[in-house]
NUMAR-323487 format. One record per residue (C-alpha): x, y, z; residue in one letter. Coordinates in steps of 0.5 Angstrom, whole numbers, padded with zeros to 4 digits, always signed. Layout:
<sites>
XYZa;...
</sites>
This chain:
<sites>
+0244+0182+0405m;+0247+0189+0403l;+0243+0196+0404s;+0243+0200+0398i;+0247+0205+0402g;+0253+0199+0403d;+0252+0197+0395m;+0253+0205+0393s;+0259+0205+0399r;+0262+0198+0396r;+0262+0200+0388t;+0262+0207+0388g;+0255+0208+0385v;+0251+0213+0387k;+0244+0211+0390i;+0239+0214+0384p;+0244+0210+0380t;+0243+0204+0383i;+0236+0205+0383r;+0235+0207+0375y;+0240+0200+0374y;+0234+0197+0377e;+0229+0201+0373q;+0233+0199+0367m;+0233+0191+0369k;+0240+0191+0369l;+0240+0189+0377i;+0234+0185+0379d;+0229+0188+0384a;+0231+0187+0391p;+0228+0183+0396e;+0225+0189+0401r;+0226+0188+0409s;+0220+0188+0414e;+0221+0196+0414g;+0221+0196+0406n;+0229+0197+0405q;+0232+0194+0399r;+0236+0188+0401r;+0241+0186+0395y;+0245+0179+0395s;+0252+0178+0393k;+0250+0177+0387a;+0247+0183+0386e;+0253+0187+0388l;+0258+0183+0383e;+0253+0185+0378r;+0253+0192+0380l;+0261+0192+0380g;+0260+0189+0373f;+0256+0195+0370i;+0260+0200+0374k;+0266+0197+0370h;+0263+0197+0364a;+0260+0204+0364r;+0267+0206+0366d;+0269+0203+0360l;+0264+0207+0356g;+0259+0202+0354l;+0252+0203+0353t;+0246+0201+0357i;+0244+0196+0351e;+0251+0194+0350a;+0251+0192+0358i;+0244+0189+0357r;+0247+0184+0352k;+0253+0183+0356l;+0249+0181+0362i;+0245+0176+0358d;+0251+0173+0355l;+0254+0172+0362s;+0248+0168+0364t;+0250+0163+0358r;+0256+0160+0360p;+0256+0154+0354d;+0255+0160+0349m;+0261+0162+0345s;+0264+0169+0347c;+0264+0171+0339a;+0258+0176+0341e;+0262+0179+0347a;+0268+0180+0343d;+0264+0184+0338k;+0261+0188+0343i;+0267+0190+0345a;+0271+0191+0339s;+0265+0195+0336e;+0266+0200+0342h;+0273+0200+0341l;+0272+0202+0334a;+0268+0207+0336f;+0273+0210+0342v;+0279+0210+0337q;+0274+0214+0332a;+0273+0219+0337r;+0280+0219+0339i;+0282+0220+0332a;+0276+0226+0332k;+0279+0229+0338l;+0287+0229+0336k;+0284+0233+0330r;+0280+0238+0334l;+0286+0239+0338e;+0290+0240+0332t;+0286+0246+0330e;+0285+0249+0337l;+0293+0249+0337k;+0293+0252+0330r;+0288+0257+0332i;+0290+0259+0338t;+0298+0260+0335s;+0295+0265+0330c;+0292+0269+0335c;+0297+0276+0337s;+0293+0277+0343s;+0291+0284+0340g;+0285+0287+0340n;+0278+0283+0339i;+0277+0286+0332d;+0283+0283+0330d;+0282+0276+0334c;+0284+0270+0330y;+0280+0265+0335v;+0274+0270+0334i;+0275+0270+0327h;+0276+0263+0326a;+0270+0261+0330l;+0266+0265+0326s;+0268+0263+0319d;+0270+0255+0318h;+0273+0256+0312s;+0279+0259+0316l;+0280+0252+0319c;+0285+0247+0315e;+0281+0241+0317d;+0274+0238+0317v;+0273+0237+0325h;
</sites>
């Protein structure tokens, strides 16, 4: 059995986050020692690793909850898991596209600045007047 500190060290998940995942019922409430310390099994360690990896990939708590539920039913089709991952991929791709538009606009704004006085600063003017932007962002 593992303490919450052991779980934290092995997964890189902070102790308050582990408690939060318990509260959110993503991991089962652990057994308690006679001293009332949490005691986790190897299964909870693996579940916490799964959650950490999913969070590192940007998946939401709700998506992780669904994936955990699916993982408990090995005979089911993986279509739902694939759908969750595909939807998240589409979200990430849209976010990247938006960030690229922001990058382009920020490069344009900063390249127009002559580094003179603030009165003539293109960065300040562009931030004050959205019509000076070339793209919707």
